[in-house]
N, C-alpha and C positions, 0 to 999 in steps of 0.2 A: 270397702274398696269397690265392689260392684255397683252400690248405688251412685258414687261419686262419678264412676265411670259412665254410668247412663246420663249424668246431669252434664257433664263436659261433652259426650259423643254428641248431644242433640241441641247443643248452643244454639246453631244455626236457624232452629226451627221455631215457629211463632211462639209455641205455648212451652219454650224452654224456661229452666228456672236459671235466671241471671245473677250471679254472685260477685261483688266488687273485686278486682284483681288482686288487690292486696291480701283479702281473706283467702282467696284461691292459692296465693302464694304460700301462705302459712300453712294450708290443708297438704299442699303438694309437701313442703318441708317436713311434715309429719310423717310422711311415706319415704324418708330420704333413706332409712335402712334396710326398706323393702324393695330391694332392686327388681324383683320380679313383677310387682305393682308399677313400678317407674316405667320398664318397658312397656308395659301393655298400655298405659297413659301415654306415651309418647307416640304411639302408633294410632290414637284414637282421631285426632285432627292436627290441624297445624297450631292452635293456640294451646292445647296440650303439649305438643312438642316443644313449644317454646318454653313451657315452665318445667317441662319433666327433665330435658338433656341435661341445663347445666346441674341440676341435682344428681342426676344420675352418674355423671362422671366426676362430681366435686372431690367425694372421697371413695378412692380406690383401696377397699380392704380385703382381707382373707375370707374371702365368701366363696359360694358355689358358681357365681357368675363372672368371676375376676378375670379369668381370660377372654370370654366374650367382650368384656368391656376393653382390656387392652387391645385386644384383636380389632375391635372397630377403631380405635384411636390410630393403629397401623394403617386402617384403610383410609381413615379421613384425620389426617393430623390435626387439622382444625379444633377437633374436640379437645386437643391437649391443652388447650388455654383454659378449659373449664376445671382441669385437675387441681385442686389445692393440696391435697395430701395423698400420697401413695404409700402402701404399706404391704411390703413384700415378705412371706415369711413360709416355707413348705409348699405352697404352691397348690395348684388344683391337681389331685391324682389322677384325676379324669385325662388331665392332659399331658401328653409326653414332656416332660421337662426340659429338652431342647426345644421345643416348640415354643413353650412359655418364656424361657430366656431370650430366645431370638426375638419375640414380640417385644420383649420388655427394653431390648436393647435398642429397637427400632422406634419407641415412642418417646426416647431422651430428649432428642431435639425439640419436642412439640410440647414439653413441659414448661410454659414460658411463665407461668404463674404459681409455679410447685411454692407452698409454704411449711410443709410438713414431708419429711421423707425417713421411712423406717424400713431397712434391710436386715432383716434377722437372719442368724446362719441358717443355710439350706443346704443338707449335705447332698442332695444331688447336684445343687450348682458347683460345690467344690468338686465333685467328680468330673464333672465337665467343663471347670475353669471358665465360668461364664462371665458376664459383665465386664471384660476389660475396657476401661475407659469410661463406664456408664455414667459414673458421677460428673466427669467432667465433661461430659457433653448435654448435658442439663444446662439450658441457659438462665433459668430463674435466677434472679438475683433478690428474692423476697422470701428466701426460707427462713423460719422461725425456729424450726425444731428438726434436727438432725439424729437420727439413731442408726448407726452403720457398723455392722459387727461382721462383715462379709468378705473381709481383706482386701479393701480397696488398695491401690499403688499410693505410698506416701506422698510423692509429688502430686500426683492427681489429686488427693484428698487436701492436702495444703493449698492448692491453686485455687480447688472449689470454695473452702473457708474464707479465702481473701476477697470471693466475690460477695460475701453474704452479710451486708451491714446490719439485717436485721435481726440475726442469729442470737436468740436467748437460750436455747435448750440444746445441749451437745451431750451426747453419749457415743464414744467411740473407744476403740482401744488399740492404740498405736504402740503398744511394748514391742511385739516381735517383729513390726517393721522398722522400727527405730533401731533396733539391735541390727537388724539385718543390713538396713540402709546406712549405718554410722551415725555417731553424735551430730556431725555437721548439720543433718538434717533436722534437726530442732530449730535452727535457725531460721528456717523457711515456714514458720507458722504463719497463718493467715492473720492478714494484720487488718483484713478489711471490717472486722466485727469488733464491737466493744465489751462491754461488761456482759455477764452472763446472769441469768437467774439460776440455772442449774448446769452443772457439768459431772459426767461420769466416766470413770476410766481408770486405769493403772497408774502407777508412777509416771512411767515415759509420757501418757497422754497429758497428766497434770503438768509437768514440767516443760511439756509443749506447748500449752493452752494457757495455763494462768497468769504468766510473767504480765505485768503491766494492766491485769484486768481483775475486776471484782466479781465474785461470785457469791451469790446468796446462799445456793445449795451444793454442797459438794458430797457426790458418792465416790468414794475411794476402794478400790479393789486391790488390796495389798497382798504380796506374795513374799514369802520368807527370805527371798533375796533383798528385800527394801532393808535399810539399815535406819538406824533410830534417827540419823540426821539427814533422812532423805530429803527433806523440805526447809532446810534450815534456810537457804537462801530466799526462801519463798515467805519469809515473816511477815511483811507487811500484807501481801495479798492475802495470806491466811487469816490476818486479822479481821477481815470482814466477813467471814463466814459465819454466817446463823444457824445453818442446818449442816450437820455432818452425819453421813452413813458409813460405817467401815464395815465391809459386806465380805463373807467368804471364810476368810481365816487371819490369824495372825494378829487379834484385836489385843492382847495384853501388850504385845512391843509397841502398838500405835499410838500408846498413850502420851508418850513425849510431843509428839506433834499437837494433840488435843491441847493439853494442860499449860504449854509453853507459849502457844502463839493465839488460841482461838478465846481470847478473854471476851469476845462478845456472843459467844456461842449460845443458843437459846434452844436447841432442839438437838439430842445426841442419838442415834439409832447403831447397836452393835450385834453384829452377828457372832454365834458361835460362842455364848457364855457359857464358862464352866463353874465359876464360884464367884460370889459377891464381893471376893477379895481385889477381882479385877477393876471394882469402881472406887478404890481408895483414893484415886487422886480427881474424883469429881468434885471436890471441895475449892479445887482450884479454879472453876468455872462460877463466876460470882452471878451471871446471869441465866444461867441453865433453868430452864421452866419444865423440858419435858424430857424423859428418858423411854426410849423404844428398845427391849431387851430380847433376843431371841434364844431362848433356852433349848440346849441341845438335847437334854434329857429329861423325863420326867422327875429324876431326883434333882437336877439342878432347878427345875421350877418348883418343887416343894421346898428347897431352901430358900427361895426367894420371897416365897409366900409366908415364912416365919416373920410373926409380928417383931422379934427383935431385929431381923433382917431388915424390913422396912423402915423401923424406926431409925436405924443406923444410916441408910442410904438418904432418907428425907432431912435427918437432921445436918449430913454433910452439905446438902445443897439447900439453904434457905429459902429460896426464890422457886422450887422445884413445885410444879403444879399437878403433876401426873407421872406416874410410871406405869408402862404398858410392858406386859409380859407375852409374846408371842409363843404359843404351842401347838400342838397338833389339832387341838380344838378350835384355836383362833386366837385373838388378841383379848388380853384380860387387864382391865384398867385399875389402878389402884390410887386414889386420892386423899389427901387429908380430910378429916372431919371437920365439917365448920363449925362444929361446938367445941372440939377439942382438937390442936393440932399434933397432939400426940397420939391420936386414934388414926388409924388409916382404913378405909373402906374399898371393897372390892366394887366398883361401879359398875361393871358389867363385862359382857364378853361381846367382842364385836367378829363376825366371820367374813364380811365381804370387803375388809379395808382397812388402813390404818386409822386410828384417831386422830392423829395431829394434821390430816388433812383440812380439817374443820377449823383449825386453830391458826395454823401460819397463813397470813394473808395472801401470799402470791399463789397459792393452790386454786 
């Protein structure tokens, strides 16, 4: 970075190194995650300032300089137009939480071009009860991704969603708020956005958001209170789901939803697997190509690794291309042998992500 700094800082001198603006933009974009370097470059001269400032404020993430960036927007609201994504979680412990949350509230009206918003649960915010009306004060109508689990007011959330025609990825949890505000609030769902690529939430969230929309990827967080007929009235919408993830618990009781309605399902991720017998209904999924299973114990993992178990699972799903087993060491992939479909190979172990992200086109 020091060498680049000298080149840009001496641009007006006769012997300065001159580079095309397009190339300089690429160099600066390569430094986008290095907020300290961008701060320094922005102070070099007006030319560097014009390149560094949009990148410095484009993505506000959980970084050591987060409060400095947010506070700069408080002092100069015009900088908020550069912000495309805002990620808030646990904050900067070097800054008093009240100071941080006050600053976050003050920048909301300046976020005119926001495209991604993530507000994860922040225990200090919960104690201070901050961010009242925060989401409602954001003027942007360009949001594509929303992750919000810090308890916004239900009416504010639905009103905000109604102003987001570009929304494609949504992760919220409306269950407790729907129970508190009454079933009538379901009818207030946002009508401004159309079909979604991904939707994650509890039963109440799915019931509030899914009607009349198609979702390619559905991540459901069931509870023990969910009944077998929880989504019978959403049969048409569930028929378009291609990727389903059932998380946390209650996996066995959730299969009625899967094999009755999701005939187009291609990828299935199941949490808290206890025994291979929980997969007895996958034969009802004619297009299933991938299974991702999270084994609860080493004993469960060993049971799934048995050749007879593998043979039974692959025989029940003729189109199955792979079976991924998650365990403490990572993800372990099993596939059919190219020479003999009755033989199954362990293709390898991946430690830094899911295998299926390379297969599903929309990732």
